[in-house]
C-alpha angles and dihedrals in degrees: 000000000000114000106163126012130349089253099095125145117207120249103200128167119198122189138155123236114172087341096306121123117213127202119198094190093217124168132202126173134185116256112260129204093262130024119200096211106091089334090267112197142154130229121210114232110224104171132078134033093288090066099036109038113112128216146122091273119189108172145359132209126197115217134157095225095168096045096235091131092251116106118237126206135240120189123195118212124201100206112096094224094050119089116222114253133241124188124191116215108237090200091235100083094275135094134217119216113235109227102172134068135042095283091062098039102044117102137185141131089296121182114157132034136178139171127228136152094239096174097039094234092136097260125095118241128204135235121193123191118213133199130208093064093292124146115262121241130241118183120193114212110233093201095244098080091272129105138213118215112230111224104173131078137042092281091071100027103050110100131207139113095293114188110163139026135192127190117205139146092245095171096037094233092134097259123096116244125204136234120191126192120218144170097268120006119006128231128241119187125191114213110230107208092311090291104096142341127251117208115229112221103176132079135044090276088075102023100052109106118218145121095269119188113164137019134190135183135219140144093247096173097042094237094130098256127103116244125202131227120195123199112213132196117230095000149055117307121238130234115187120196115213110235093197098245099079091275128109135207120214112233105230098182137105127324096015094052094050112031111094111191146153093244128176111162142026141184134191122219138145095239095174097040094233094135098258120096116238131209132234119190126194118218141179088250128017113359121233132231118191119193116213111230109205092315090288105090144355132239120206112231119222131172092048132126088236092061103028103097138046115250142167092239124177119163129020140182138185119221137153095236095169096043095233095130103260129091120254123200134232121191124192113211131197130196093074090294127141117259117246131231121184126192117216113223093196137209135242097283120117131237146180129210127203131200111191125202118193120217107174094027132035112325093232088060089226106173095028114136119220126199125183127187122197144143118012095353093304114164134191129186129200132175119207108239141161105226111155107122137102099001093322115137128217119211085228142309096313090290107125116225121199125184114210103185112219094343115111102190139051115225094200140356117199125187121190104197122207088248091065095254115134119204121191128192128181140200100023125169122234130229093058143094115243122196110208124193120200109259117247090192093065113075147303091087130050110255095186114051090208092068133055126193111192128205110265117257130249098027121204094032138175103184118026132346133191131221117198122206127182133182133189093211136021110288135169108236136189121197119193130182119212133185121229091272089060093250115146113242103172146348112218090178127032113184090320119172108241126182115177123339126008127178120201120198118204119196121211093239091080091059116078105178134031114255146074120334128181130220118202124196117194135184128180091280108015142055128197124189131188134169131231134185126232119197114194 
């Protein structure tokens, strides 16, 4: 399949499974100066601070910190005398450099940076990882385009040579946790209700000793829990499988128990649209591409343009820059080498892309959890994250890309927003980009003044909790309880006639795992949704 110019190099993976060789007939090509399709080109911006500020810059992170739907930029600098940089998006194609406030006047040997709304107040906060045994930075967004530097807790007082950082709701309790890569042992912090962070000290994920540079997250086996990959210098890389109870198992299988590289960065992306997210790793040497086989194992690709030459590669990111439905790849090189950009020429597999816009929560929808169901009960899970610092690799610019193989329709799309609202859509077609706005008709507030759904009490709870409902006129109500995957676990009310006050008691025996659960109250015309936390 030739989509651009005749200069196309074959990307072919061969492997043997029960003696059968498979050929995915995939094509990548290096970006050339002109591309015939749509005359795609780029123009270098040469005016303004954003194009002229100097510094030993290591990473950038896009984040809409003022919720105007236009992403702003944070740049981390590694020289101790250089402040880190913040640029406000003016919404007209230009940026204004922020010169006031702690976030623009702090400096350190900063390497990684990443946004997340760690307290779920609707505004994204910022973590910055520092090397040279300096304390890392955590900035709380005040909601008025200013930030407060957090100075208490292990998360900002532990010191090391911290290179990378990855936010992710690893235990699915509704609050993003943080993983930090170091020279030596890495850090894992559990977010406690958005109030403080507890350092985890057990498990190989924090006791393995290596020179760790980058990290990236993805649910590689489609079980609903985020797994973590760590890129190590002068050693074997680490892949940690999430066990679902805030513990991780180190995958000690090929190729992760054999490949010995000088790795710095990594990025997850389903490059062949088969429904299982693949992994690209940048090395000081020949880069590595690992194809995900049904979420059970990985095959190392050779004989590809992506892994054919030796480079001094650092960061990397997948994105569908030409909007043709397959992921292209950018690689940032050091050592005075040219950066690399490869165009994916695709195959016949199908795909769907989602752009989420938060309304009640942060506008970037960072922290939202997406679940799609298609085919013969096939399921994929993604979490919207901003992981672009210190060798970390984003799948793309917050647009979620799902490959669906030979399936051309999506049975259901479910989005659990950070606000607690759950939106569900059915019967969607593939091979398209869908922009989804958080529903304002779906919870948090009472849409029908004749009915009130109160927050459960106590919350959090570990034994029994109570949900109070009241109506001003007779109504038929249905109350359903879902887990964080959106799976129904019980129905305390099913079209019950309620007139006045009703108290619902929920016993702990219906909850299996600790974490966030959702209760949904529906009438004939309205739906209200709230979240609650169970601690086992």
